[in-house]
C-alpha positions as CSV (number, residue, x, y, z in Angstrom):
1,M,90.7,148.4,86.8
2,A,93.1,148.2,84.1
3,I,96.6,147.4,84.8
4,E,99.5,149.2,84.5
5,R,103.1,148.3,83.9
6,T,106.0,150.4,84.1
7,A,109.4,149.0,83.7
8,V,112.1,150.1,86.3
9,N,115.6,149.9,84.9
10,P,118.2,152.0,86.8
11,V,120.5,150.5,84.4
12,T,119.8,149.6,80.8
13,W,122.1,146.9,79.7
14,S,119.4,144.2,80.4
15,V,116.7,145.7,78.0
16,K,118.9,144.6,75.1
17,M,118.9,141.1,76.5
18,G,115.1,141.1,76.5
19,F,114.2,141.7,80.3
20,N,113.6,144.3,82.6
21,Q,115.4,145.0,85.9
22,G,112.1,145.4,87.9
23,E,108.4,145.7,86.7
24,L,106.0,147.7,88.7
25,V,102.4,146.5,88.4
26,V,99.6,148.5,89.5
27,G,95.8,147.6,89.6
28,Q,96.3,143.9,89.0
29,P,92.8,142.0,89.3
30,R,94.4,138.5,88.5
31,T,97.7,136.9,89.3
32,L,98.9,133.4,87.7
33,Y,101.7,131.8,89.4
34,C,102.9,129.0,86.9
35,S,104.8,126.0,88.0
36,G,108.0,125.1,86.2
37,Q,107.2,124.2,82.4
38,T,109.8,121.6,80.8
39,A,109.6,119.5,77.5
40,M,107.1,117.5,78.6
41,G,104.3,115.9,76.0
42,S,100.7,116.1,76.9
43,D,100.9,112.3,78.0
44,G,103.4,113.5,80.6
45,A,106.2,111.9,79.0
46,P,109.8,114.0,78.5
47,R,110.6,115.0,75.0
48,H,113.7,115.7,73.3
49,D,116.3,114.4,75.7
50,G,119.4,116.3,75.5
51,D,118.4,118.9,72.7
52,M,118.2,122.3,74.2
53,A,116.8,124.1,71.3
54,A,113.8,121.8,71.3
55,Q,113.5,121.7,74.9
56,V,113.2,125.4,75.0
57,A,110.7,125.6,72.2
58,L,108.6,122.8,74.0
59,S,108.7,124.5,77.4
60,L,107.6,127.9,75.8
61,D,104.9,126.1,74.2
62,N,103.7,124.6,77.5
63,L,104.1,127.8,79.5
64,E,101.7,129.4,76.8
65,A,99.4,126.5,77.2
66,V,99.0,127.4,80.8
67,L,98.7,131.0,80.1
68,D,96.1,130.4,77.6
69,A,94.2,128.0,79.9
70,A,93.9,131.2,82.3
71,G,92.9,133.5,79.6
72,M,96.4,134.9,79.2
73,S,99.4,135.1,77.0
74,L,103.1,135.5,77.1
75,A,102.3,139.4,77.0
76,N,101.0,139.0,80.5
77,L,104.2,137.8,82.0
78,V,105.9,140.0,84.7
79,R,108.2,137.5,86.0
80,L,110.3,134.5,84.3
81,N,112.6,132.0,86.0
82,V,114.8,129.9,83.8
83,Y,116.5,127.0,85.4
84,T,119.0,125.1,83.4
85,T,121.7,122.2,83.8
86,D,124.1,123.8,81.2
87,V,124.0,127.9,81.1
88,D,126.4,128.0,78.4
89,L,124.7,125.8,76.1
90,L,121.4,127.6,77.1
91,F,122.9,131.0,76.0
92,Q,123.6,129.4,72.5
93,H,119.9,128.9,72.2
94,Y,118.7,131.8,74.3
95,G,117.6,133.8,71.2
96,A,114.6,131.7,70.5
97,L,113.2,132.5,74.0
98,A,114.2,136.4,73.5
99,S,112.4,136.2,70.4
100,R,109.3,134.9,71.4
101,L,109.1,137.2,74.3
102,A,109.9,140.2,72.1
103,T,107.1,138.9,69.7
104,A,104.7,139.1,72.7
105,Q,106.2,142.7,73.2
106,V,107.1,141.7,76.9
107,A,110.3,141.8,78.9
108,P,109.4,140.3,82.1
109,T,111.9,140.4,85.0
110,T,114.2,137.2,84.6
111,T,116.7,135.2,86.6
112,M,118.5,132.4,84.9
113,L,119.8,129.9,87.4
114,G,122.3,127.1,86.7
115,V,121.2,123.8,88.6
116,S,123.0,120.5,88.9
117,R,119.8,118.6,87.7
118,L,116.2,119.1,87.0
119,A,113.3,116.7,88.4
120,I,113.1,114.7,85.1
121,P,116.4,113.2,84.0
122,G,117.2,114.6,80.4
123,Q,115.6,117.7,80.9
124,L,118.0,120.6,80.3
125,V,115.5,123.7,81.0
126,E,112.5,124.6,83.1
127,L,110.6,127.7,82.8
128,E,108.7,129.5,86.0
129,A,106.7,132.2,85.5
130,T,104.2,134.8,87.0
131,A,101.6,136.6,85.0
132,V,98.9,139.3,85.6
133,A,96.1,140.4,83.8
């Protein structure tokens, strides 16, 4: 059964920012719940201490690696939670995240939360996702 995705946007301002208010998914045979991905190297060591732009890029790379290992891509995202220790700084670099999603032609439902800290000191952003295929 093929999946059918329908954007649910009773208001449309969010679409300009790269996310849907809701997304109805019908016929999903597989769902992948991804743990939060941060700027960690393949050796488990944190990278890019204090560098938001580099952390966003590596966090996305790490998320894509998890998706790829499950036979999926960013295009399969239906939910993206973004946790950050500095919302204002993240907004300065949010275009890189939005651009990668736009390239994948996806606008997953999204929540951004400012938190006092992440699990690994020096990490500024964490991406948690749900994907369907």
